[in-house]
N, C-alpha and C positions, 0 to 999 in steps of 0.2 A: 412192250411199253415199258419204258423202267421208269420208277421211282424216282422223280427229281427234289431238286432243295423246295421248291414251290408247294409240293405234298406236304412235305413234312411244316413248312409253314402254316399251311394252312387247317392242318390237324391240329398244331399249336394253337393258333386264333382261334379255331372254334373249341379247344377243349377249356381256355384260357375265357371266352365269352357264354359258356355254359358255365362256368363256374361264378363270373361276376352277376351272371341270371338269378340265380342261384341263391348268390348269398343276397343281393336286394328282394327276393321276393319270399323267399323263404320266412317265416317266422319262427322254429326250430333252431336253439342254438347250435346242436347237436350237424343239424343239415349246412347249416352258415360255416361250421366250420369244416365241413365237407368241401363246401363249396371251394372254400379260402385253399385246399388241397388240391382240387381242381385246378385252380388258376397257378398254383407251383408247378405243376406236372406240365402243362400246359407251356410256360417259360421254359422250365428244362428243355420239353421234345425242342424250343427252337434254337439253345442252346444248343446243344449236339450237333444239328443241323446245321446250324452256324460254324463251326468247331468243324464237322465234316470237310462241307461247303470249301472253307479258305484254309484247311490242313493245319490249324493251329489247336493247339491242346489247351488253351487257355478256357474256351465253352465250356469244355468237360470239365475241366479244373471249379469254374461255377458252377456247376453243375452237382458235383460230389459237397462245394460248402453247403449249397441253398438245402438239398438232401440233408446233412446234418443238422443246419438249423430245426427243415423240417421236423425231422425225428426227438430233438429237442422241446418246437415248439408242441406236437402233437402229445408226450408224455405231460409237458403245462399244464396244454390245453384242456386233457381229457381227464384231468383233476380237480381242474376251476370249474368244468362243466361238472361233472360230479358231487363237487361240493357245491352246489347251487341247487342242482335239483334233491339234493338230501335236503338242504334249508328251505326251501321255495316250492318241492314237490310237481315243481313245472321245467320246461324247456324253454317253454314262448317266453320268446325276448323284449316282447310289449309289457309282463310283468315283473321284470324287474326295474327296478328303483333305486338300487344298491345306494349310486351316489347322489341323488339327491339329496339336499339338505336343508 
């Protein structure tokens, strides 16, 4: 039995759904951030699988772009999370009302 396109799509979809579920259920900002990373990795797996299946390098170029954006997002996101934790002493998303006026 060989690994087919459907296996990769199933894996990518499963990772994406785990990420969505984690983002919607969790209250901890750090865990929500990790769930967003899981969603991006699920999409990356699908991009690479389709690029391999169709023999086109565009999907892998998109993955490189997404990984670059994810690295920048991780640096900025973790800095924001660290600042919020230092100011509020909690990472519970329900307790942040900074935008309320």
